[in-house]
BALOBA-1460 file (C-alpha; in Angstrom, 3 decimals):
// residues 112
<rec num="1" residu="m" x="108.582" y="177.514" z="91.511"/>
<rec num="2" residu="n" x="110.796" y="176.357" z="94.303"/>
<rec num="3" residu="h" x="112.319" y="172.875" z="94.283"/>
<rec num="4" residu="h" x="110.844" y="172.346" z="97.766"/>
<rec num="5" residu="d" x="107.336" y="172.671" z="96.346"/>
<rec num="6" residu="a" x="107.688" y="169.641" z="94.067"/>
<rec num="7" residu="d" x="106.164" y="166.357" z="95.144"/>
<rec num="8" residu="p" x="108.681" y="163.686" z="96.137"/>
<rec num="9" residu="v" x="109.197" y="160.897" z="93.631"/>
<rec num="10" residu="d" x="107.151" y="157.801" z="94.449"/>
<rec num="11" residu="y" x="109.183" y="154.635" z="94.067"/>
<rec num="12" residu="g" x="106.455" y="152.516" z="95.656"/>
<rec num="13" residu="t" x="108.512" y="151.645" z="98.723"/>
<rec num="14" residu="g" x="106.441" y="153.402" z="101.370"/>
<rec num="15" residu="q" x="107.840" y="155.179" z="104.388"/>
<rec num="16" residu="k" x="111.019" y="154.103" z="106.131"/>
<rec num="17" residu="k" x="110.364" y="152.888" z="109.673"/>
<rec num="18" residu="l" x="112.817" y="151.319" z="112.088"/>
<rec num="19" residu="g" x="110.264" y="148.751" z="113.258"/>
<rec num="20" residu="i" x="110.009" y="147.033" z="109.883"/>
<rec num="21" residu="y" x="113.801" y="146.657" z="109.702"/>
<rec num="22" residu="v" x="114.019" y="145.277" z="113.249"/>
<rec num="23" residu="s" x="111.208" y="142.780" z="112.653"/>
<rec num="24" residu="g" x="112.908" y="141.753" z="109.387"/>
<rec num="25" residu="i" x="116.230" y="141.122" z="111.103"/>
<rec num="26" residu="i" x="114.586" y="139.147" z="113.915"/>
<rec num="27" residu="s" x="112.505" y="137.073" z="111.469"/>
<rec num="28" residu="c" x="115.499" y="136.308" z="109.247"/>
<rec num="29" residu="t" x="117.590" y="135.328" z="112.260"/>
<rec num="30" residu="i" x="114.888" y="132.942" z="113.508"/>
<rec num="31" residu="l" x="114.488" y="131.383" z="110.057"/>
<rec num="32" residu="t" x="118.259" y="130.936" z="109.754"/>
<rec num="33" residu="l" x="118.380" y="129.284" z="113.185"/>
<rec num="34" residu="i" x="115.560" y="126.924" z="112.165"/>
<rec num="35" residu="s" x="117.561" y="125.815" z="109.122"/>
<rec num="36" residu="f" x="120.701" y="125.481" z="111.226"/>
<rec num="37" residu="w" x="118.831" y="123.365" z="113.775"/>
<rec num="38" residu="a" x="117.423" y="121.131" z="110.999"/>
<rec num="39" residu="v" x="120.934" y="120.321" z="109.806"/>
<rec num="40" residu="m" x="122.773" y="120.119" z="113.125"/>
<rec num="41" residu="s" x="120.203" y="118.148" z="115.159"/>
<rec num="42" residu="g" x="120.360" y="115.054" z="112.972"/>
<rec num="43" residu="k" x="116.763" y="114.201" z="113.953"/>
<rec num="44" residu="l" x="115.290" y="114.701" z="110.482"/>
<rec num="45" residu="s" x="115.555" y="112.555" z="107.386"/>
<rec num="46" residu="k" x="117.170" y="114.030" z="104.274"/>
<rec num="47" residu="w" x="113.804" y="114.840" z="102.693"/>
<rec num="48" residu="e" x="112.452" y="116.437" z="105.881"/>
<rec num="49" residu="m" x="115.652" y="118.452" z="106.185"/>
<rec num="50" residu="f" x="115.342" y="119.549" z="102.545"/>
<rec num="51" residu="i" x="111.722" y="120.608" z="103.062"/>
<rec num="52" residu="v" x="112.559" y="122.595" z="106.227"/>
<rec num="53" residu="i" x="115.507" y="124.362" z="104.589"/>
<rec num="54" residu="f" x="113.596" y="125.065" z="101.357"/>
<rec num="55" residu="a" x="110.519" y="126.400" z="103.193"/>
<rec num="56" residu="s" x="112.700" y="128.504" z="105.474"/>
<rec num="57" residu="a" x="114.561" y="129.944" z="102.478"/>
<rec num="58" residu="c" x="111.332" y="130.805" z="100.638"/>
<rec num="59" residu="i" x="109.827" y="132.475" z="103.709"/>
<rec num="60" residu="q" x="113.083" y="134.328" z="104.359"/>
<rec num="61" residu="f" x="113.092" y="135.597" z="100.766"/>
<rec num="62" residu="l" x="109.593" y="137.003" z="101.202"/>
<rec num="63" residu="v" x="110.510" y="138.574" z="104.556"/>
<rec num="64" residu="q" x="113.556" y="140.249" z="103.035"/>
<rec num="65" residu="v" x="111.629" y="141.548" z="100.035"/>
<rec num="66" residu="v" x="108.933" y="143.056" z="102.250"/>
<rec num="67" residu="s" x="111.161" y="144.254" z="105.096"/>
<rec num="68" residu="f" x="114.302" y="145.484" z="103.387"/>
<rec num="69" residu="l" x="113.168" y="146.265" z="99.830"/>
<rec num="70" residu="r" x="109.818" y="147.435" z="101.234"/>
<rec num="71" residu="l" x="107.832" y="145.888" z="98.409"/>
<rec num="72" residu="n" x="104.152" y="146.655" z="98.963"/>
<rec num="73" residu="t" x="100.908" y="147.422" z="97.146"/>
<rec num="74" residu="q" x="99.978" y="150.669" z="98.902"/>
<rec num="75" residu="t" x="100.635" y="152.902" z="95.870"/>
<rec num="76" residu="e" x="100.349" y="152.500" z="92.112"/>
<rec num="77" residu="q" x="104.142" y="152.338" z="91.747"/>
<rec num="78" residu="g" x="104.230" y="149.719" z="94.500"/>
<rec num="79" residu="k" x="101.695" y="147.603" z="92.601"/>
<rec num="80" residu="t" x="103.806" y="147.954" z="89.471"/>
<rec num="81" residu="n" x="106.871" y="146.817" z="91.436"/>
<rec num="82" residu="v" x="105.011" y="143.723" z="92.702"/>
<rec num="83" residu="l" x="103.843" y="142.842" z="89.184"/>
<rec num="84" residu="a" x="107.398" y="143.264" z="87.877"/>
<rec num="85" residu="l" x="108.678" y="140.875" z="90.578"/>
<rec num="86" residu="i" x="105.991" y="138.309" z="89.720"/>
<rec num="87" residu="f" x="106.755" y="138.604" z="85.995"/>
<rec num="88" residu="t" x="110.473" y="138.149" z="86.685"/>
<rec num="89" residu="g" x="109.715" y="135.021" z="88.733"/>
<rec num="90" residu="i" x="107.559" y="133.552" z="85.958"/>
<rec num="91" residu="i" x="110.265" y="134.164" z="83.347"/>
<rec num="92" residu="l" x="112.912" y="132.672" z="85.652"/>
<rec num="93" residu="i" x="110.810" y="129.559" z="86.273"/>
<rec num="94" residu="c" x="110.215" y="129.132" z="82.517"/>
<rec num="95" residu="i" x="113.945" y="129.379" z="81.806"/>
<rec num="96" residu="i" x="114.862" y="126.896" z="84.547"/>
<rec num="97" residu="i" x="112.171" y="124.357" z="83.632"/>
<rec num="98" residu="g" x="112.958" y="124.698" z="79.920"/>
<rec num="99" residu="s" x="116.677" y="124.213" z="80.546"/>
<rec num="100" residu="l" x="116.036" y="121.125" z="82.684"/>
<rec num="101" residu="w" x="113.694" y="119.754" z="80.020"/>
<rec num="102" residu="i" x="116.286" y="120.262" z="77.280"/>
<rec num="103" residu="m" x="119.083" y="118.738" z="79.382"/>
<rec num="104" residu="g" x="116.868" y="115.786" z="80.272"/>
<rec num="105" residu="n" x="116.067" y="115.136" z="76.604"/>
<rec num="106" residu="l" x="119.731" y="115.433" z="75.605"/>
<rec num="107" residu="s" x="120.668" y="112.974" z="78.325"/>
<rec num="108" residu="f" x="117.930" y="110.597" z="77.163"/>
<rec num="109" residu="y" x="119.114" y="110.598" z="73.557"/>
<rec num="110" residu="t" x="122.797" y="110.152" z="74.394"/>
<rec num="111" residu="i" x="122.167" y="107.054" z="76.546"/>
<rec num="112" residu="r" x="120.488" y="105.106" z="73.731"/>
């Protein structure tokens, strides 16, 4: 058997296309400019500015994961990759919330 006859390994990333990279760069640039405008314009309150920057960062994260890491659900390996990312996010959220809860309780008991 020739090594050319073997099927390529499926990492779940799909095919590489220039268009997805270009749209990712353009989207990330626009989202960065929106955050920059929110800070530099001075027209928004602190909470509005926080919401704009946070929303822009979350959307930019998703754009980068889809565009540059090419995370998708087109193949079985791609679905496994998405589930692994979701599981990692859940674990990370549990660790952060648990740490904040512990620190808040320690702060509460030291004040009294």
